[in-house]
MINUVO-117623 format. One record per residue: residue in three letters; z negated, x, y of N, C-alpha, C in turn. Coordinates in steps of 0.001 Angstrom, whole numbers, padded with zeros to 6 digits, always signed. Layout:
! residues N
AlaZXYZXYZXY ...
! end
This chain:
! residues 441
Met+035267-002600-004930+034643-001301-005267+033752-000837-004124 Asn+032558-000387-004464+031653+000171-003460+032177+001546-003034 Ser+032578+001658-001752+033157+002913-001254+032210+003637-000305 Asp+030924+003370-000443+029920+003967+000428+029746+005450+000098 Ile+030021+006310+001078+029763+007754+000887+028871+008258+002019 Ser+027982+007394+002479+027044+007772+003522+026021+008754+002970 Phe+025310+009417+003888+024254+010353+003503+023216+009660+002626 Lys+022885+008414+002984+021879+007667+002233+022341+007396+000806 His+023600+006955+000652+024090+006619-000684+024262+007862-001544 Ile+024781+008946-000950+024945+010187-001708+023590+010699-002188 Asn+022585+010638-001319+021257+011080-001714+020611+010156-002737 Lys+020996+008886-002707+020488+007943-003704+020940+008355-005100 Leu+022108+008971-005177+022607+009500-006446+022156+010936-006678 Ala+022198+011753-005600+021977+013189-005739+020527+013546-006053 Ile+019580+012914-005362+018179+013305-005534+017660+012988-006937 Pro+017889+011766-007463+017492+011551-008868+018233+012466-009838 Ala+019523+012731-009568+020290+013635-010437+019723+015041-010372 Leu+019315+015452-009189+018690+016765-008987+017432+016874-009840 Ile+016596+015850-009771+015324+015876-010489+015561+015878-012000 Ser+016490+015025-012460+016766+014979-013898+017457+016253-014373 Gly+018275+016851-013510+019017+018049-013886+018152+019265-014090 Ile+016995+019316-013428+016147+020506-013546+015178+020422-014724 Ser+015309+019368-015546+014365+019220-016657+014453+020382-017642 Glu+015683+020807-018001+015814+021913-018964+015323+023245-018392 Pro+015742+023633-017146+015179+024879-016622+013673+024819-016404 Ile+013137+023621-016132+011688+023503-015974+010997+023759-017314 Leu+011606+023280-018416+011038+023567-019726+010949+025074-019952 Ser+012042+025782-019645+012058+027239-019843+011140+027958-018864 Leu+011130+027498-017593+010265+028117-016598+008789+027915-016930 Thr+008458+026712-017414+007075+026431-017788+006649+027341-018935 Asp+007517+027438-019949+007219+028346-021059+007024+029774-020558 Ala+007924+030204-019639+007841+031571-019112+006544+031794-018340 Ala+006185+030829-017485+004987+030970-016656+003714+030982-017501 Ile+003658+030092-018497+002466+030014-019345+002382+031227-020264 Val+003490+031530-020944+003506+032634-021902+003319+033978-021203 Gly+003852+034115-019987+003742+035372-019251+002330+035719-018837 Asn+001396+034777-019032+000009+035028-018638-000969+034955-019812 Ile-000450+034979-021047-001364+034995-022185-002022+036368-022293 Pro-003200+036458-022920-003943+037738-022930-003393+038785-023895 Val-002535+038369-024837-002041+039309-025855-000524+039424-025780 His-000013+040641-025537+001426+040921-025537+002202+039955-024629 Ala+001730+039782-023411+002353+038830-022490+003774+039254-022116 Thr+003977+040534-021850+005305+040997-021425+006322+040821-022535 Glu+005954+041167-023773+006859+041000-024905+007140+039525-025172 Ser+006128+038680-025027+006309+037244-025229+007231+036663-024170 Leu+007036+037099-022914+007888+036631-021826+009336+037062-022054 Ala+009524+038284-022501+010881+038767-022789+011529+037939-023894 Ala+010764+037595-024928+011289+036792-026039+011693+035401-025572 Val+010864+034790-024732+011205+033469-024182+012505+033554-023381 Gly+012666+034635-022616+013883+034796-021822+015122+034935-022684 Ile+015025+035725-023754+016173+035937-024630+016550+034643-025349 Val+015562+033960-025907+015831+032715-026639+016342+031632-025697 Ser+015759+031559-024503+016205+030560-023527+017665+030789-023147 Thr+018064+032057-023037+019459+032368-022735+020370+031879-023854 Phe+019976+032132-025103+020799+031709-026245+020842+030185-026354 Leu+019701+029520-026192+019673+028060-026262+020451+027431-025111 Ser+020371+028046-023937+021153+027552-022804+022642+027620-023121 Met+023046+028686-023809+024437+028798-024217+024830+027625-025109 Leu+024009+027332-026127+024304+026234-027037+024306+024889-026313 Ile+023336+024704-025445+023238+023433-024719+024420+023256-023786 Trp+024810+024327-023091+025937+024221-022167+027258+024033-022900 Val+027383+024635-024086+028616+024460-024848+028759+023014-025308 Leu+027724+022484-025953+027808+021143-026518+027355+020052-025547 Gly+026581+020432-024550+026113+019454-023571+027194+019003-022597 Gln+028412+019554-022759+029509+019137-021888+029930+017698-022151 Thr+029388+017103-023217+029644+015678-023452+029219+014846-022255 Arg+028184+015285-021556+027727+014524-020384+028839+014391-019359 Ser+029510+015506-019058+030577+015471-018063+031765+014650-018546 Ala+032126+014804-019829+033281+014073-020366+033012+012573-020399 Ile+031817+012187-020872+031464+010761-020910+031406+010193-019506 Ser+030737+010916-018600+030614+010459-017217+031981+010282-016565 Ser+032890+011236-016787+034220+011171-016186+034987+009936-016637 Ile+035012+009700-017945+035775+008569-018478+035154+007244-018068 Val+033826+007134-018187+033157+005882-017829+033333+005573-016347 Ser+033164+006574-015485+033275+006335-014037+034703+005950-013641 Gln+035712+006556-014282+037095+006199-013966+037408+004768-014388 Tyr+036921+004351-015537+037140+002968-015978+036333+001990-015128 Leu+035160+002432-014682+034373+001593-013775+035121+001395-012458 Gly+035705+002468-011909+036466+002369-010671+037686+001475-010801 Ala+038276+001450-012009+039456+000610-012249+039074-000789-012747 Asn+037761-001107-012778+037259-002405-013249+037700-002718-014678 Gln+037634-001715-015550+038053-001903-016942+037009-001321-017909 Leu+035737-001452-017557+034652-000836-018322+034602-001335-019767 Glu+034960-002584-019985+034881-003180-021321+035693-002390-022356 Lys+036748-001719-021901+037647-001010-022811+037017+000225-023458 Ile+035973+000776-022825+035397+002013-023382+033893+001875-023670 Lys+033401+000645-023851+031976+000436-024103+031477+001161-025357 Asn+032333+001259-026384+031891+001880-027639+032097+003394-027669 Leu+032707+003958-026621+032992+005398-026595+031723+006260-026551 Pro+030744+005968-025673+029555+006835-025621+028843+006985-026959 Ala+028685+005889-027720+027994+005976-029017+028763+006875-029975 Gln+030091+006767-029961+030913+007624-030825+030776+009087-030424 Ala+030764+009334-029131+030628+010704-028626+029263+011284-028991 Ile+028215+010484-028842+026860+010939-029178+026758+011255-030669 Phe+027364+010412-031492+027348+010638-032946+028024+011968-033295 Ile+029164+012240-032686+029909+013474-032964+029082+014699-032571 Ile+028528+014660-031364+027888+015859-030825+026549+016151-031495 Thr+025790+015107-031844+024514+015346-032525+024741+015820-033963 Ser+025816+015347-034586+026158+015824-035933+026480+017312-035901 Ile+027233+017735-034892+027562+019154-034748+026300+019983-034541 Ser+025340+019440-033774+024108+020189-033492+023309+020467-034761 Val+023339+019525-035698+022631+019729-036968+023265+020881-037744 Phe+024587+020934-037756+025282+022037-038441+024945+023385-037788 Ile+024803+023387-036455+024475+024629-035755+023071+025112-036143 Ile+022139+024184-036276+020792+024564-036717+020860+025204-038109 Leu+021590+024558-039012+021708+025075-040380+022357+026453-040413 Phe+023275+026701-039477+023997+027978-039453+023181+029096-038798 Thr+022464+028778-037710+021775+029828-036953+020374+030139-037473 Tyr+019704+029164-038064+018304+029351-038474+018122+030554-039405 Pro+018937+030688-040467+018724+031833-041371+019099+033177-040755 Phe+019887+033150-039695+020391+034408-039119+019782+034707-037743 Ala+018627+034110-037469+018014+034265-036148+017769+035725-035797 Arg+017281+036498-036767+016986+037913-036487+018260+038672-036124 Ser+019321+038422-036844+020596+039092-036552+021142+038676-035192 Ile+020975+037400-034859+021465+036888-033575+020779+037604-032418 Phe+019459+037737-032493+018734+038302-031350+018793+039828-031308 Lys+019188+040443-032424+019499+041874-032369+020721+042115-031491 Leu+021631+041126-031449+022817+041238-030596+022447+041264-029116 Tyr+021255+040746-028802+020750+040765-027422+019928+042019-027145 Asn+020015+042983-028052+019282+044250-027934+017772+044093-028092 Ala+017331+042948-028655+015906+042764-028914+015498+043612-030114 Ser+014299+044186-030065+013814+045015-031167+012295+044950-031219 Asn+011760+045407-032354+010313+045512-032546+009613+044188-032266 Leu+008551+044206-031453+007752+043001-031220+008542+041927-030475 Ile+009399+042332-029540+010215+041356-028808+011128+040606-029782 Leu+011699+041309-030745+012564+040667-031739+011752+039713-032611 Asp+010573+040127-033047+009725+039265-033883+009364+037984-033144 Tyr+008968+038120-031891+008604+036943-031096+009818+036047-030829 Ser+010975+036648-030618+012195+035866-030378+012522+034991-031582 Val+012440+035575-032776+012722+034834-034007+011697+033724-034204 Leu+010436+034041-033992+009359+033062-034150+009546+031882-033200 Tyr+009806+032179-031950+009978+031136-030920+011210+030276-031205 Tyr+012312+030937-031581+013561+030210-031812+013462+029269-033010 Lys+012834+029721-034087+012791+028923-035311+011971+027646-035167 Ile+011227+027540-034109+010544+026283-033773+011353+025523-032719 Arg+011698+026215-031661+012334+025577-030507+013683+024948-030851 Val+014423+025506-031819+015765+025029-032126+015768+023591-032641 Phe+014646+023120-033190+014603+021762-033718+014597+020698-032611 Gly+014423+021130-031375+014562+020197-030258+016002+020067-029778 Phe+016885+020888-030336+018271+020955-029886+019018+019625-030006 Pro+018986+018936-031174+019682+017640-031258+019142+016599-030278 Phe+017820+016614-030070+017228+015652-029135+017713+015894-027709 Thr+017825+017185-027343+018318+017526-026013+019762+017069-025825 Leu+020607+017310-026826+022009+016904-026722+022151+015389-026664 Phe+021346+014684-027430+021348+013220-027379+021004+012738-025973 Thr+019946+013300-025413+019513+012902-024063+020578+013217-023024 Ile+021193+014386-023114+022238+014774-022162+023416+013815-022224 Ala+023818+013429-023443+024940+012501-023593+024613+011133-023001 Val+023394+010666-023224+022973+009384-022632+022982+009475-021111 Phe+022538+010606-020580+022587+010815-019129+024026+010709-018614 Gly+024986+011169-019418+026392+011061-019029+026835+009622-018889 Ala+026396+008777-019812+026731+007353-019726+026124+006735-018469 Phe+024871+007063-018190+024233+006550-016972+024979+007021-015720 Arg+025385+008280-015699+026092+008804-014535+027423+008088-014330 Gly+028125+007855-015431+029389+007138-015321+029210+005752-014727 Leu+028051+005155-014991+027728+003830-014446+027129+003915-013044 Gln+027151+005102-012437+026641+005350-011089+025124+005176-010994 Asn+024435+005496-012080+022982+005325-012130+022329+006650-012488 Thr+021591+007213-011559+020858+008449-011833+019342+008229-011839 Phe+018922+006990-011646+017491+006695-011548+016784+006862-012893 Tyr+017327+006229-013950+016659+006294-015251+016659+007701-015848 Pro+017745+008473-015719+017654+009871-016137+016546+010634-015422 Met+016339+010322-014138+015268+010973-013383+013894+010627-013979 Val+013681+009348-014278+012400+008917-014845+012139+009633-016167 Ile+013171+009703-017012+013044+010359-018316+012734+011841-018143 Ala+013436+012491-017212+013247+013929-016999+011857+014251-016470 Ile+011370+013437-015540+010020+013656-015003+008988+013533-016114 Leu+009130+012482-016922+008197+012273-018031+008219+013464-018982 Gly+009427+013919-019331+009555+015049-020260+008946+016321-019705 Ala+009180+016588-018418+008640+017794-017794+007111+017774-017752 Leu+006540+016619-017401+005081+016506-017330+004441+016692-018709 Ile+005046+016066-019718+004529+016206-021081+004605+017662-021520 Asn+005714+018326-021192+005881+019725-021582+004831+020626-020937 Ile+004560+020395-019650+003567+021216-018944+002186+021054-019576 Val+001792+019798-019829+000475+019538-020418+000369+020162-021804 Leu+001402+019939-022626+001374+020484-023984+001416+022006-023982 Asp+002166+022593-023038+002202+024052-022934+000797+024610-022732 Ile+000076+024042-021786-001273+024530-021475-002202+024362-022673 Val-002133+023176-023293-003027+022865-024410-002721+023726-025633 Leu-001429+023826-025993-001071+024499-027244-001037+026021-027105 Val-000629+026537-025954-000575+027993-025771-001974+028573-025639 Tyr-002788+027978-024753-004119+028518-024494-005199+027926-025405 Gly-004907+026732-025960-005871+026074-026827-006973+025366-026055 Ile-007783+024624-026786-008958+023953-026220-010163+024400-027037 His-011109+024997-026378-012265+025597-027057-012948+024573-027961 Gly-013054+024924-029244-013722+024064-030207-012835+022993-030810 Leu-011632+022805-030277-010736+021761-030789-009410+022325-031296 Ile-008726+023106-030459-007406+023635-030813-007394+025140-030592 Glu-007002+025868-031622-006901+027324-031498-005689+027699-030630 Pro-005777+028753-029810-004616+029190-029027-003447+029551-029944 Met-002251+029013-029627-001059+029261-030456-000087+030223-029779 Asn-000421+030639-028547+000409+031602-027814+001879+031152-027779 Ile+002820+032035-028119+004239+031714-027956+004680+030565-028872 Glu+004050+030423-030032+004364+029289-030916+004019+027966-030238 Gly+002921+027924-029518+002518+026711-028829+003535+026277-027796 Ala+004121+027260-027078+005149+026943-026085+006373+026318-026742 Ala+006732+026830-027912+007892+026286-028629+007627+024858-029096 Tyr+006462+024612-029676+006123+023254-030118+006066+022277-028940 Ala+005546+022721-027821+005474+021862-026628+006871+021411-026196 Ser+007822+022336-026219+009191+022008-025823+009824+021003-026775 Val+009637+021204-028084+010242+020307-029076+009688+018896-028949 Ile+008380+018779-028805+007758+017455-028685+008252+016740-027436 Ser+008318+017446-026314+008774+016815-025064+010245+016418-025169 Gln+011068+017218-025862+012479+016868-026032+012644+015625-026903 Leu+011819+015481-027934+011843+014288-028781+011483+013040-027985 Ile+010441+013135-027179+010007+011984-026376+011080+011595-025364 Met+011734+012577-024752+012815+012284-023810+013978+011564-024495 Ala+014309+011978-025710+015401+011326-026441+015071+009873-026749 Leu+013839+009605-027163+013422+008231-027447+013473+007368-026185 Cys+013025+007925-025072+013066+007188-023804+014503+006929-023359 Ala+015374+007929-023553+016780+007783-023173+017425+006635-023944 Ala+017151+006573-025248+017704+005492-026073+017193+004138-025597 Tyr+015908+004064-025296+015310+002797-024855+015955+002303-023556 Phe+016053+003163-022551+016597+002734-021264+018079+002384-021346 Leu+018845+003130-022153+020271+002818-022273+020467+001433-022882 Leu+019686+001115-023906+019835-000178-024581+019314-001327-023728 Lys+018260-001081-022969+017630-002152-022198+018261-002370-020824 Lys+018837-001322-020233+019258-001405-018830+020777-001345-018623 Thr+021552-001166-019693+023006-001088-019538+023688-001956-020596 Val+025009-002053-020493+025798-002797-021483+026349-001861-022553 Ile+025967-000583-022511+026469+000411-023454+025640+000371-024737 Pro+026256+000139-025897+025508+000131-027160+025344+001541-027725 Leu+024380+001709-028625+024198+002984-029313+024653+002910-030773 Lys+024979+001709-031244+025474+001547-032605+026899+002085-032688 Val+027133+002980-033619+028462+003581-033771+029388+002605-034479 Ser+030531+002324-033872+031518+001422-034469+032857+002143-034613 Phe+033616+001734-035595+034928+002318-035852+035978+001211-035902 Pro+037236+001479-035663+037846+002794-035468+037453+003407-034129 Phe+037819+004692-033960+037499+005373-032721+038213+004729-031537 Asn+037548+004762-030395+038139+004282-029147+039417+005061-028825 Thr+040364+004403-028191+041635+005070-027850+041431+006260-026921 Glu+040307+006296-026185+040038+007403-025266+039355+008582-025952 Ile+039090+008468-027263+038388+009560-027942+039230+010832-027944 Lys+040565+010679-027969+041432+011855-027942+041266+012598-026618 Arg+041263+011859-025499+041076+012507-024193+039678+013116-024109 Phe+038698+012419-024662+037328+012940-024689+037283+014276-025428 Val+037913+014336-026608+037900+015566-027412+038627+016690-026683 Leu+039757+016387-026013+040482+017418-025260+039631+017949-024109 Met+038913+017045-023430+037995+017480-022374+036936+018413-022938 Ile+036373+018025-024085+035317+018820-024701+035847+020193-025103 Leu+037062+020233-025653+037630+021513-026073+037850+022442-024878 Asn+038389+021891-023770+038566+022701-022559+037231+023172-022013 Leu+036258+022255-022015+034931+022630-021531+034241+023596-022487 Phe+034557+023483-023771+034002+024414-024751+034464+025841-024456 Val+035777+026009-024263+036314+027335-023944+035709+027839-022642 Arg+035619+026946-021660+035046+027294-020361+033593+027752-020505 Thr+032842+027020-021320+031428+027333-021464+031208+028592-022283 Val+032105+028869-023222+032031+030143-023941+032180+031292-022944 Ala+033130+031144-022014+033317+032168-020975+032060+032292-020113 Leu+031473+031149-019776+030234+031144-018999+029137+031911-019725 Asn+029040+031685-021023+027968+032318-021775+028259+033762-022139 Val+029520+034171-022042+029816+035604-022120+029144+036305-020945 Thr+029223+035672-019779+028549+036205-018600+027052+036331-018836 Leu+026440+035262-019331+024997+035278-019544+024605+036242-020662 Tyr+025449+036349-021682+025152+037287-022771+025119+038722-022255 Phe+026179+039120-021535+026224+040489-021036+025071+040764-020072 Ala+024759+039785-019224+023652+039965-018286+022341+040182-019036 Ser+022076+039333-020042+020830+039439-020807+020795+040712-021646 Ala+021919+041047-022280+021963+042239-023142+021758+043518-022332 Phe+022393+043592-021161+022228+044777-020315+020779+044875-019834 Ala+020199+043742-019413+018816+043756-018933+017865+044208-020035 Thr+018092+043716-021265+017239+044090-022390+017327+045577-022681 Ser+018530+046137-022546+018729+047563-022848+017989+048484-021875 Tyr+017628+047965-020709+016935+048790-019716+015445+048940-020012 Gly+014872+048075-020883+013460+048172-021217+012738+046844-021050 Ala+011506+046760-021576+010753+045501-021606+010498+044947-020211 Glu+010146+045824-019251+009849+045309-017905+011097+044765-017219 Tyr+012270+045306-017578+013519+044841-016966+013934+043473-017514 Ile+013844+043278-018836+014203+041972-019390+013187+040921-018959 Ala+011918+041315-018820+010910+040360-018335+011209+039957-016893 Ala+011526+040934-016038+011869+040638-014642+013154+039825-014561 Tyr+014134+040179-015393+015383+039428-015440+015125+037982-015862 Thr+014232+037790-016841+013894+036439-017305+013379+035582-016161 Ile+012475+036143-015369+011935+035399-014225+013045+035099-013228 Ala+013822+036117-012864+014859+035959-011836+015950+034996-012263 Ile+016414+035101-013520+017517+034248-013955+017059+032805-014114 Asn+015819+032593-014539+015319+031223-014640+015132+030597-013266 Leu+014736+031396-012281+014663+030891-010913+016065+030614-010370 Trp+017032+031444-010756+018426+031195-010378+018915+029884-010991 Phe+018577+029657-012280+018933+028398-012932+018310+027219-012190 Leu+017047+027379-011791+016371+026301-011070+017089+026002-009761 Gly+017423+027055-008992+018165+026858-007748+019521+026222-007991 Ala+020176+026661-009073+021487+026103-009402+021390+024623-009717 Phe+020353+024234-010450+020215+022836-010807+019784+021983-009610 Ile+019079+022568-008659+018759+021834-007433+020040+021499-006673 Ile+020888+022494-006505+022174+022267-005843+023035+021320-006665 Asp+022865+021382-007993+023662+020546-008887+023408+019058-008672 Gly+022323+018704-007972+022109+017297-007644+023273+016746-006834 Tyr+023733+017522-005851+024881+017093-005037+026188+017246-005803 Ala+026252+018231-006686+027423+018346-007562+027514+017118-008464 Ser+026366+016611-008900+026341+015419-009743+026811+014190-008973 Ala+026408+014100-007713+026902+012990-006879+028420+013074-006756 Gly+028938+014290-006590+030382+014481-006540+031038+014105-007848 Asn+030402+014482-008951+030896+014144-010283+030978+012630-010464 Ile+029915+011949-010079+029815+010505-010280+030821+009751-009417 Leu+030889+010101-008134+031734+009351-007203+033205+009726-007304 Ser+033510+010997-007598+034912+011413-007631+035668+010727-008761 Gly+035009+010562-009915+035661+009858-011017+035979+008426-010650 Lys+035028+007753-010003+035254+006360-009607+036361+006255-008569 Phe+036359+007158-007571+037385+007113-006520+038769+007445-007088 Leu+038817+008369-008043+040105+008687-008659+040625+007496-009455 Gly+039714+006841-010195+040109+005654-010950+040639+004547-010057 Ala+040089+004475-008835+040527+003460-007861+041663+003961-006973 Gln+042099+005222-007169+043150+005867-006369+042787+005912-004875 Ala+041500+006106-004600+041009+006175-003215+040957+007647-002778 Tyr+042123+008224-002501+042227+009669-002252+041601+010085-000921 Gln+041684+009222+000073+041061+009525+001365+039551+009672+001204 Leu+038972+008800+000375+037534+008876+000125+037171+010155-000624 Leu+038049+010609-001503+037807+011866-002214+037695+013040-001250 Ile+038611+013095-000287+038584+014181+000711+037317+014094+001554 Gln+036996+012901+002013+035786+012723+002830+034536+013096+002039 Leu+034515+012703+000767+033370+013028-000088+033205+014533-000215 Ser+034298+015258-000450+034214+016716-000606+033689+017374+000659 Asn+034140+016903+001830+033696+017480+003105+032195+017297+003302 Gln+031705+016109+002976+030287+015846+003155+029438+016637+002161 Leu+029911+016721+000933+029128+017424-000084+029051+018917+000188 Ile+030127+019495+000737+030079+020910+001120+028950+021134+002125 Lys+028904+020270+003121+027879+020407+004166+026466+020251+003582 Tyr+026252+019204+002789+024927+018967+002231+024521+020086+001270 Gly+025469+020538+000448+025167+021568-000537+024760+022880+000103 Ile+025475+023279+001151+025157+024536+001838+023786+024441+002503 Ile+023481+023288+003083+022170+023094+003709+021062+023219+002669 Val+021246+022568+001513+020252+022648+000441+020116+024093-000061 Gly+021253+024800-000183+021221+026190-000614+020437+027068+000344 Ile+020632+026853+001637+019913+027631+002648+018418+027321+002605 Ile+018084+026027+002473+016672+025638+002402+016007+026272+001181 Thr+016693+026243+000040+016161+026853-001185+015910+028343-000982 Ala+016866+029025-000343+016728+030464-000090+015561+030752+000849 Val+015395+029935+001881+014319+030140+002850+012952+029940+002185 Ile+012835+028880+001371+011569+028637+000667+011238+029816-000251 Gly+012254+030311-000952+012050+031470-001818+011613+032698-001043 Ala+012177+032878+000157+011821+034030+000992+010386+033929+001499 Val+009979+032722+001885+008628+032511+002414+007574+032799+001333 Phe+007882+032378+000111+006914+032554-000990+007338+033689-001935 Tyr+007994+034674-001364+008593+035766-002153+007588+036434-003091 Val+006445+036829-002565+005439+037540-003373+004687+036599-004309 Pro+004177+035457-003836+003443+034566-004753+004275+034085-005938 Ile+005586+033903-005764+006425+033415-006859+006359+034363-008055 Gly+006435+035643-007797+006375+036609-008894+005074+036525-009664 His+003951+036358-008944+002635+036327-009589+002415+035068-010418 Ile+003215+034035-010202+003122+032834-011036+003471+033174-012477 Phe+004417+034111-012658+004978+034373-013979+004379+035583-014689 Thr+003864+036516-013944+003308+037715-014597+002363+038443-013645 Ser+001461+039220-014246+000585+040080-013451+000880+041552-013719 Asp+001902+041810-014549+002279+043179-014877+002926+043832-013651 Pro+002325+044879-013094+002854+045479-011862+004259+046057-012021 Lys+004567+046587-013214+005909+047135-013431+006962+046034-013392 Val+006668+044918-014039+007601+043790-014044+007771+043240-012631 Leu+006674+043119-011904+006725+042583-010543+007562+043477-009624 Thr+007420+044767-009762+008195+045700-008928+009690+045522-009157 Val+010080+045463-010425+011500+045285-010749+011997+043929-010247 Phe+011201+042892-010443+011581+041546-010004+011778+041479-008495 Tyr+010827+042002-007731+010929+041935-006266+012126+042719-005740 Asn+012544+043733-006480+013697+044526-006039+015001+043736-006043 Val+015100+042695-006892+016378+041963-007015+016291+040495-006610 Phe+015098+039970-006417+014961+038537-006144+015700+038117-004876 Trp+015808+038999-003909+016488+038667-002653+017971+038362-002891 Ile+018561+038994-003903+019969+038700-004210+020089+037277-004743 Val+019153+036871-005587+019136+035507-006118+019071+034498-004977 Leu+018254+034784-003977+018110+033874-002842+019391+033811-002008 Leu+020023+034957-001767+021252+034981-000973+022394+034252-001675 Met+022345+034164-002984+023400+033507-003743+023400+031991-003572 Gln+022289+031411-003158+022144+029957-003221+023212+029175-002441 Pro+023521+029518-001178+024588+028771-000485+025959+028947-001140 Leu+026217+030129-001701+027487+030363-002396+027562+029507-003663 Cys+026431+029394-004359+026378+028544-005544+026708+027095-005192 Ala+026288+026665-004003+026537+025291-003582+028028+024971-003598 Leu+028841+025845-003028+030287+025621-002987+030878+025561-004387 Ala+030500+026513-005223+031060+026563-006577+030661+025338-007392 Phe+029381+024993-007353+028888+023924-008227+029352+022539-007775 Ile+029464+022325-006473+029900+021018-005980+031332+020723-006419 Phe+032220+021692-006251+033604+021456-006663+033742+021476-008183 Asp+032886+022223-008843+032805+022172-010295+032519+020738-010742 Gly+031523+020111-010106+031149+018747-010442+032257+017754-010154 Met+032950+017918-009026+034019+016996-008673+035194+017098-009651 Phe+035546+018313-010033+036647+018474-010995+036280+017882-012352 Lys+035017+018013-012756+034578+017381-014003+034665+015862-013888 Gly+034231+015326-012760+034278+013882-012561+035699+013334-012627 Met+036653+014117-012157+038056+013689-012173+038738+013992-013502 Gly+038010+014641-014415+038569+014929-015730+039522+016103-015765 Lys+039523+016940-014729+040457+018069-014651+039796+019319-015244 Met+039594+019241-016558+038842+020288-017256+039691+021542-017504 Lys+041002+021360-017627+041863+022508-017922+041802+023540-016801 Tyr+041839+023083-015546+041780+024021-014426+040410+024696-014356 Leu+039354+023933-014617+038013+024523-014660+037941+025621-015712 Arg+038559+025368-016852+038597+026370-017924+039266+027654-017451 Asn+040430+027516-016832+041197+028698-016413+040467+029503-015342 Val+039822+028798-014410+039090+029482-013342+037936+030298-013921 Leu+037211+029720-014869+036068+030455-015406+036500+031607-016300 Leu+037592+031449-017021+038124+032570-017796+038471+033742-016880 Phe+039115+033434-015756+039471+034473-014789+038232+035131-014189 Ser+037298+034315-013708+036136+034864-013003+035229+035671-013945 Thr+035209+035308-015224+034367+036030-016181+035008+037337-016640 Phe+036243+037235-017137+036851+038399-017794+037598+039324-016838 Met+038014+038813-015699+038725+039646-014734+037840+040102-013574 Val+036688+039421-013400+035813+039759-012279+034447+040251-012768 Phe+033681+039373-013431+032293+039700-013757+032166+040887-014710 Val+032829+040804-015862+032648+041833-016890+033066+043223-016391 Pro+034258+043386-015793+034607+044733-015295+033656+045234-014210 Leu+033243+044323-013318+032350+044720-012232+030988+045142-012772 Leu+030476+044387-013757+029177+044718-014345+029208+046096-015012 Phe+030239+046363-015801+030327+047656-016477+030437+048805-015468 Trp+031191+048575-014402+031337+049625-013383+030010+049898-012680 Leu+029332+048815-012237+028059+048994-011535+026991+049565-012459 Asp+027026+049172-013739+026075+049738-014709+026296+051237-014886 Ser+027571+051666-014847+027868+053096-014981+027308+053903-013811 Leu+027050+053189-012687+026443+053836-011524+024917+053779-011573 His+024380+053226-012714+022931+053140-012955+022228+052202-011966 Tyr+022901+051094-011611+022282+050120-010706+021317+049174-011427 Lys+021393+049132-012763+020493+048308-013584+020518+046836-013134 Leu+019368+046237-012792+019391+044811-012447+020204+044520-011195 Tyr+020326+045485-010299+021219+045304-009148+022646+045037-009632 Ala+023064+045781-010666+024418+045606-011199+024629+044182-011686 Ile+023629+043649-012397+023754+042308-012960+023863+041252-011862 Phe+022979+041314-010872+022944+040240-009880+024024+040376-008807 Ile+024487+041579-008533+025648+041735-007645+026891+041183-008339 Ala+027056+041501-009625+028196+040986-010385+028153+039460-010471 Leu+026966+038889-010633+026830+037425-010666+027234+036796-009332 Thr+026898+037445-008240+027251+036926-006912+028763+036874-006724 Val+029434+037959-007078+030890+037998-006947+031541+036988-007903 Trp+030945+036842-009082+031408+035859-010072+031369+034441-009517 Ile+030300+034121-008810+030172+032794-008196+031284+032567-007165 Leu+031555+033564-006353+032643+033451-005371+033986+033235-006056 Ala+034212+033965-007140+035477+033853-007863+035626+032498-008546 Arg+034515+031804-008775+034551+030452-009329+034814+029404-008258 Gly+034183+029560-007104+034216+028511-006091+035478+028450-005259 Val+035949+029593-004789+037085+029617-003860+038351+029011-004469 Pro+038755+029355-005711+039961+028740-006273+039867+027218-006419 Leu+038656+026696-006702+038490+025250-006842+038721+024537-005515 Ile+038206+025117-004439+038392+024515-003116+039879+024478-002764 Ile+040575+025580-003000+042008+025652-002677+042797+024638-003508 Lys+042513+024552-004806+043226+023626-005687+042988+022182-005291 Phe+041751+021848-004973+041411+020480-004592+042194+020049-003350 Arg+042238+020917-002354+042965+020596-001121+044453+020419-001395 Arg+045008+021277-002224+046435+021182-002528+046768+019913-003307 Leu+045826+019457-004135+046073+018260-004923+046036+016978-004101 Phe+045044+016858-003209+044773+015545-002628+045144+015382-001167 Leu+045237+016480-000415+045675+016325+000974+047075+015718+001069 Pro+048057+016109+000230+049379+015465+000320+049359+013975-000021 Leu+048388+013536-000824+048355+012142-001268+047861+011180-000187 Ile+047274+011731+000894+046790+010855+001949+047661+011004+003203 
! end
């Protein structure tokens, strides 16, 4: 077994994982940046993109947990040199999750207006939200397919091909966003917010096709679904159920944050959209090292290499905090220009600049939470992750948000509550990890 946990090897996994991991937030950020600068109803369009992106992120995070479950099982069998036993599992998992995504489209499409009313959207913002969602949702199965394939690659300790796919998808999305939103004089009429939605769907389809091609050509994992189900499908389903409950709790946090921001007015939800998408981007950057932890911890656990697990956690803490600090410093240096990328509305910019510093200060704290989050997923310990997030959401975030909102802190309330929420997620994981593995060495 390759037991290399050097800086070079960790970065060989982390940097491609980082790049591939930011593909989804880049899609949303690109839509936000392009749509936020259209000549007609830019603020309302930007708010609609933010609301829909929050809802789609919820769906993706709920069902996209297949990546962690597949990666965990594959990496553990790889560490135990028994990969042949679960070769047919990824295809079965992909079949299950994409089938569920189709049912979700059928269920949510007719009720889109009612769904976004729950986010306090109204009038033009509600109309744009429904319009954007009814196009963008058709990329949902393709995204879940790609995420599941990425899980198989991660389990095989390969983050290179997911990176290639993600870069391609992001570039295609940026080009299509510009062309379809703004149009080409004499060739394509400007489609505004509809163009952004079509750009995302097309790029998600292309990424799914590329993911299928690389998995079939570069690995021993088939995509043909075979029955009966693999003996590990029960553990896979239990992981998914625990992660499902966990992700519902996660999205309760995002729902309340988005709903409160929307209730404050158009400039507040627009500013929140920019800030939260930048927070997602920072989170996914740090998640590159969390992914390395996810990939290696499963393999080391499968090989019962507990000393390596401890050493890996120590190194990842150091690297993650450094990356978090660098991200915060870059954000501070370009504090003013970043806002102007997304909007020229002075009211939105004022609100955004008032809270962006909190987003930057959160980055090193996010590093601790996300790295141990990734390691626990890699080891398949989803039940504890579920319990921690239930506690941090319902016992910490929600009460704190309501209290700070009652003091009329508005976006300050949301981002202060998010900061404390991150701490409540990270600290228990660190304590549990030490208690589990220090006695074993």
